[in-house]
C-alpha atoms as one frame of an Amber mdcrd trajectory, in Angstrom:
protein
 -25.240  -2.409  24.202 -21.779  -2.685  25.320 -20.623  -5.374  27.974 -17.537
  -6.754  29.147 -17.510  -9.370  26.596 -17.734  -6.774  23.926 -14.701  -5.184
  25.311 -13.005  -8.660  25.416 -13.951  -9.254  21.844 -12.496  -6.116  20.734
  -9.280  -6.479  22.744  -8.579  -9.857  21.589  -9.153  -8.737  18.103  -6.676
  -5.889  18.427  -4.204  -8.289  19.804  -4.552 -10.739  16.851  -4.004  -8.031
  14.498  -0.982  -6.515  16.128   0.677 -10.207  16.856  -0.392 -11.166  13.188
   1.518  -8.254  11.780   4.635  -8.950  13.807   5.493 -11.390  16.603   8.639
 -12.757  18.061   7.925 -16.466  17.293   8.474 -16.095  13.584   5.006 -16.672
  12.215   3.770 -13.217  11.242   3.093 -11.017   8.150   6.612  -9.322   8.726
   8.390 -12.772   8.695   6.351 -14.185   5.733   7.088 -11.111   3.869  10.851
 -11.103   4.548  11.416 -14.835   4.294  13.141 -14.814   1.040  10.461 -16.682
  -0.869   9.507 -14.802  -3.974   6.015 -16.528  -4.339   2.689 -15.559  -3.364
   3.165 -11.985  -4.009  -0.520 -11.219  -4.826  -1.554 -12.782  -1.536   1.213
 -10.901   0.314   0.110  -7.627  -1.368  -3.565  -8.245  -0.643  -2.701  -9.213
   3.071  -0.525  -6.072   3.518  -3.180  -3.709   2.049  -5.920  -5.417   4.314
  -3.605  -4.687   7.611  -2.904  -1.336   6.336  -6.813  -0.785   6.022  -7.626
  -2.079   9.478  -4.800  -0.065  11.095  -6.149   2.740   9.196  -9.672   2.199
  10.358  -8.563   1.654  13.956  -6.412   4.595  13.887  -9.099   7.048  12.738
 -11.461   5.530  15.321  -9.118   5.622  18.247  -7.937   9.368  17.211 -11.641
  10.524  17.224 -12.836   8.772  20.463  -9.750   9.489  22.423  -7.686  12.204
  20.694  -4.032  12.905  20.901  -4.145  13.319  24.580  -6.091  10.341  25.551
  -3.839   8.103  23.327  -0.831   9.492  24.788  -2.334   9.158  28.233  -3.318
   5.601  27.661   0.141   4.534  26.246   1.651   6.426  29.406  -0.350   4.526
  31.811   0.197   1.260  30.191   3.927   1.855  29.818   3.791   2.698  33.747
   1.969  -0.738  34.600   4.821  -2.389  32.478   7.410  -0.689  34.304   5.803
  -1.570  37.692   5.714  -5.223  36.678   9.326  -5.175  35.666  10.285  -3.302
  38.978   8.515  -6.160  41.013  10.233  -8.793  39.244   6.741 -10.061  37.724
   8.243  -9.448  34.119  11.743 -10.364  33.103  13.172  -8.618  29.904  16.231
 -10.694  29.906  14.577 -13.114  27.250  15.135 -11.584  23.746  11.541 -12.491
  22.882  10.169 -10.529  25.854  10.623  -6.927  24.536   8.785  -7.497  21.147
   6.225  -9.316  23.042   5.736  -6.593  25.628   5.487  -3.772  23.186   3.022
  -5.635  20.805   0.773  -6.261  23.921   1.078  -2.799  24.869   0.214  -1.667
  21.587  -2.576  -4.240  21.143  -3.917  -3.027  24.625  -3.967   0.660  23.737
  -5.729  -0.453  20.333  -8.494  -2.399  22.365  -9.124   0.286  24.817  -9.050
   3.018  21.985 -11.563   1.121  19.771 -13.895   0.748  22.915 -13.188   4.054
  24.566 -16.399   5.905  23.294 -18.485   2.811  24.830 -16.506   2.785  28.170
 -16.799   6.776  28.592 -20.604   6.365  27.949 -20.964   3.450  30.564 -19.083
   5.172  33.138 -20.254   8.876  32.741 -23.914   8.082  31.276 -23.117  10.879
  28.810 -23.847  10.038  25.085 -21.843  11.684  22.290 -23.754  13.878  20.093
 -23.046  11.824  17.173 -24.294   8.740  18.933 -27.738  10.197  19.913 -29.592
   8.494  17.057 -28.806   5.068  18.584 -30.791   5.886  21.784
């Protein structure tokens, strides 16, 4: 059963994955990889491959669930929301850390909605995908 808590868990996990990959604080996989330290390469490679696999799984699931039009529409809708927040002065992009954080939040939110979209669509419309019939 898909609940608001299920969506929240998926969204938080998506945000964690995105900000673990890169964030403005300097504590991310990108910064760990590029800090000039030549130790821990096996762990760095394993972590990079794990992140790549997770992004691959998310991409396939989102693409099958939403399709290219849905992904584009979700990205456009959340971009318009960010633009509105900037326009009303609720979000200030003057801080150099704001842009990477906003872009990461946008990407994580699209991932969170995308990974949950089949469930959200089922809850809103009551229609079940043909590949999900065996669940009911």
